[in-house]
Backbone as a chain_set.jsonl record, in Angstrom:
{"seq": "MIRAKEFITIREAHVLLGCSDGHIRNLVDKARKGKTAYPIPFLDLDGVTVFPLAKLLEWAERPKLKKRAAS", "coords": {"N": [[108.76, 94.028, 103.162], [107.812, 95.562, 101.015], [108.468, 94.119, 98.692], [106.702, 92.033, 98.843], [104.338, 92.797, 97.804], [102.078, 93.251, 95.016], [101.579, 95.639, 93.701], [103.0, 98.864, 94.158], [103.327, 101.97, 95.987], [104.098, 105.46, 95.265], [105.782, 106.415, 97.295], [106.823, 103.993, 98.311], [108.127, 103.12, 96.01], [110.162, 105.044, 95.67], [111.73, 104.554, 97.907], [112.483, 101.881, 97.471], [113.943, 102.116, 95.069], [115.882, 103.898, 95.785], [115.891, 106.688, 95.407], [114.681, 110.113, 95.236], [111.356, 111.103, 96.233], [110.355, 113.134, 94.64], [111.828, 112.728, 92.293], [110.775, 110.318, 91.338], [108.159, 111.179, 90.855], [108.686, 113.028, 88.801], [109.607, 111.272, 86.806], [107.252, 109.843, 86.293], [105.653, 111.923, 85.345], [107.031, 112.602, 82.97], [106.666, 110.192, 81.598], [103.88, 110.187, 81.3], [103.585, 112.336, 79.548], [104.882, 111.419, 77.348], [107.585, 111.915, 76.979], [109.942, 110.469, 77.114], [112.225, 107.874, 76.282], [112.289, 105.571, 77.675], [109.871, 104.904, 79.435], [108.701, 104.967, 82.8], [107.04, 102.241, 84.274], [103.723, 102.505, 85.198], [100.518, 102.769, 86.852], [97.461, 104.529, 86.76], [95.144, 104.838, 89.067], [92.321, 106.102, 89.211], [93.443, 108.656, 89.878], [95.322, 107.899, 91.748], [98.595, 107.005, 91.798], [100.246, 104.052, 91.084], [102.66, 101.367, 91.005], [103.386, 98.507, 89.123], [105.094, 96.03, 90.67], [106.866, 93.963, 89.628], [107.255, 94.772, 86.931], [108.335, 97.31, 87.346], [110.79, 96.719, 88.585], [112.05, 95.315, 86.499], [112.213, 97.403, 84.626], [113.91, 99.152, 86.023], [116.296, 97.737, 86.058], [117.058, 97.585, 83.424], [119.384, 98.78, 81.037], [119.745, 102.234, 80.277], [119.994, 104.562, 77.728], [121.646, 107.634, 77.733], [120.792, 110.9, 76.682], [122.84, 112.979, 74.722], [124.091, 116.222, 75.336], [123.589, 118.993, 73.211], [126.246, 120.355, 71.333]], "CA": [[107.328, 94.168, 102.984], [107.531, 96.109, 99.692], [108.577, 93.061, 97.677], [105.601, 91.087, 99.004], [103.153, 93.386, 97.186], [102.041, 93.247, 93.559], [101.627, 97.045, 93.309], [103.554, 99.698, 95.216], [103.037, 103.393, 95.919], [105.233, 106.335, 94.945], [106.683, 106.418, 98.461], [107.527, 102.713, 98.339], [109.007, 103.07, 94.836], [111.376, 105.853, 95.871], [112.554, 103.846, 98.89], [113.012, 100.692, 96.806], [114.92, 102.493, 94.044], [116.927, 104.733, 96.376], [115.893, 108.048, 94.868], [113.715, 110.955, 95.935], [109.933, 111.089, 95.87], [110.228, 114.076, 93.524], [112.381, 112.124, 91.082], [109.764, 109.359, 90.862], [107.052, 111.968, 90.285], [109.159, 113.561, 87.518], [109.618, 110.158, 85.853], [105.848, 109.574, 85.938], [105.207, 113.049, 84.528], [107.63, 112.428, 81.641], [106.005, 109.038, 80.963], [102.53, 110.63, 80.905], [103.703, 113.268, 78.429], [105.581, 110.765, 76.247], [108.858, 112.613, 76.785], [111.063, 109.613, 77.466], [112.335, 106.637, 75.501], [112.148, 104.478, 78.63], [108.901, 105.354, 80.439], [108.536, 104.177, 84.004], [105.74, 101.577, 84.228], [102.846, 102.907, 86.298], [99.08, 102.753, 86.615], [96.722, 105.609, 87.407], [93.884, 104.298, 89.559], [91.483, 107.254, 89.581], [94.239, 109.698, 90.517], [96.343, 107.322, 92.621], [99.641, 106.391, 90.994], [100.878, 102.856, 91.642], [103.609, 100.734, 90.107], [103.458, 97.047, 89.196], [106.437, 95.795, 91.198], [107.717, 93.177, 88.722], [107.605, 95.605, 85.772], [109.201, 98.392, 87.817], [112.13, 96.166, 88.79], [112.6, 95.06, 85.163], [112.527, 98.716, 84.061], [115.049, 99.714, 86.743], [117.508, 96.977, 85.746], [117.38, 97.734, 81.998], [120.251, 99.927, 80.752], [119.101, 103.357, 79.597], [120.95, 105.439, 77.05], [121.437, 109.045, 78.038], [120.921, 111.82, 75.551], [123.984, 113.884, 74.826], [123.76, 117.628, 75.175], [124.048, 119.571, 71.939], [127.478, 121.142, 71.504]], "C": [[106.989, 94.663, 101.567], [107.516, 95.009, 98.643], [107.477, 92.019, 97.786], [104.338, 91.571, 98.299], [103.235, 93.306, 95.667], [102.163, 94.665, 92.999], [102.16, 97.851, 94.478], [103.255, 101.166, 94.948], [104.278, 104.177, 95.504], [106.245, 106.313, 96.084], [107.484, 105.118, 98.523], [108.514, 102.6, 97.175], [110.284, 103.871, 95.076], [112.289, 105.219, 96.916], [113.235, 102.653, 98.232], [114.133, 101.038, 95.83], [116.022, 103.415, 94.566], [117.029, 106.117, 95.771], [114.807, 108.856, 95.579], [112.297, 110.751, 95.416], [109.706, 111.973, 94.649], [110.752, 113.504, 92.217], [111.385, 111.125, 90.486], [108.609, 110.108, 90.217], [107.442, 112.571, 88.938], [109.178, 112.482, 86.442], [108.201, 109.827, 85.381], [105.324, 110.682, 85.027], [105.755, 112.939, 83.103], [106.974, 111.275, 80.892], [104.609, 109.423, 80.484], [102.577, 111.494, 79.65], [104.414, 112.659, 77.22], [106.936, 111.374, 75.95], [110.066, 111.785, 77.198], [111.039, 108.346, 76.615], [112.115, 105.416, 76.387], [111.165, 104.869, 79.735], [108.795, 104.401, 81.625], [107.145, 103.523, 83.955], [104.895, 101.959, 85.45], [101.4, 102.744, 85.871], [98.47, 103.927, 87.354], [95.358, 105.049, 87.782], [93.038, 105.442, 90.111], [92.261, 108.288, 90.385], [95.296, 109.194, 91.476], [97.348, 106.588, 91.741], [100.237, 105.209, 91.743], [101.764, 102.231, 90.57], [103.513, 99.22, 90.249], [104.897, 96.66, 89.532], [107.333, 95.051, 90.215], [108.17, 94.012, 87.527], [108.541, 96.741, 86.168], [110.638, 97.893, 88.009], [112.804, 95.845, 87.457], [113.05, 96.37, 84.521], [113.8, 99.279, 84.704], [116.364, 99.019, 86.37], [117.952, 97.121, 84.292], [118.296, 98.944, 81.788], [119.495, 100.994, 79.955], [120.182, 104.236, 78.983], [120.627, 106.88, 77.407], [121.618, 109.868, 76.792], [122.128, 112.715, 75.784], [123.516, 115.302, 74.593], [124.322, 118.123, 73.853], [125.26, 120.454, 72.18], [127.321, 122.529, 70.947]], "O": [[105.993, 94.233, 100.985], [106.628, 94.981, 97.791], [107.337, 91.19, 96.887], [103.363, 90.825, 98.208], [104.326, 93.295, 95.097], [102.774, 94.873, 91.951], [101.836, 97.582, 95.635], [102.966, 101.553, 93.816], [105.372, 103.621, 95.407], [107.447, 106.202, 95.842], [108.691, 105.143, 98.761], [109.605, 102.052, 97.332], [111.373, 103.42, 94.72], [113.51, 105.34, 96.814], [114.434, 102.441, 98.417], [115.147, 100.343, 95.769], [116.992, 103.681, 93.856], [118.124, 106.662, 95.636], [114.096, 108.326, 96.433], [112.086, 110.282, 94.297], [108.961, 111.611, 93.737], [110.19, 113.761, 91.153], [111.18, 111.094, 89.273], [108.131, 109.718, 89.151], [106.617, 112.623, 88.026], [108.81, 112.74, 85.296], [107.984, 109.561, 84.199], [104.63, 110.407, 84.049], [105.022, 113.158, 82.138], [106.749, 111.367, 79.685], [104.197, 109.035, 79.391], [101.704, 111.391, 78.789], [104.537, 113.309, 76.182], [107.392, 111.358, 74.807], [111.097, 112.335, 77.587], [109.978, 107.822, 76.276], [111.787, 104.34, 75.887], [111.585, 105.138, 80.86], [108.8, 103.181, 81.461], [106.168, 104.195, 83.625], [105.311, 101.756, 86.591], [101.096, 102.599, 84.687], [98.912, 104.279, 88.448], [94.516, 104.813, 86.915], [93.037, 105.713, 91.312], [91.807, 108.743, 91.435], [96.097, 109.985, 91.975], [96.987, 105.656, 91.021], [100.677, 105.339, 92.885], [101.633, 102.53, 89.383], [103.552, 98.699, 91.363], [105.813, 96.937, 88.758], [108.466, 95.476, 89.99], [109.341, 93.965, 87.149], [109.443, 97.096, 85.408], [111.589, 98.577, 87.633], [114.002, 96.078, 87.301], [114.133, 96.444, 83.942], [114.663, 99.817, 84.011], [117.421, 99.649, 86.369], [119.098, 96.814, 83.962], [118.014, 100.023, 82.309], [118.703, 100.676, 79.068], [121.156, 104.602, 79.642], [119.467, 107.29, 77.383], [122.474, 109.585, 75.954], [122.393, 113.148, 76.906], [122.65, 115.554, 73.756], [125.405, 117.714, 73.433], [125.287, 121.223, 73.142], [128.257, 123.327, 71.005]]}, "num_chains": 1, "name": "protein.A"}
């Protein structure tokens, strides 16, 4: 059912991606604050966060470089 929709909710995104609801919310928060090189694609519809499914899947499949901790 999720893949039949053009936009999905936070709950649907965390199920689709196999991570926690809190992790998705953290990714959105980092994207809003510009604190990530690979921001999760989302839309804010008057306070309701949704994700364009096609863009979210493209984002999830793209390799992401991790920052190394300072020694």
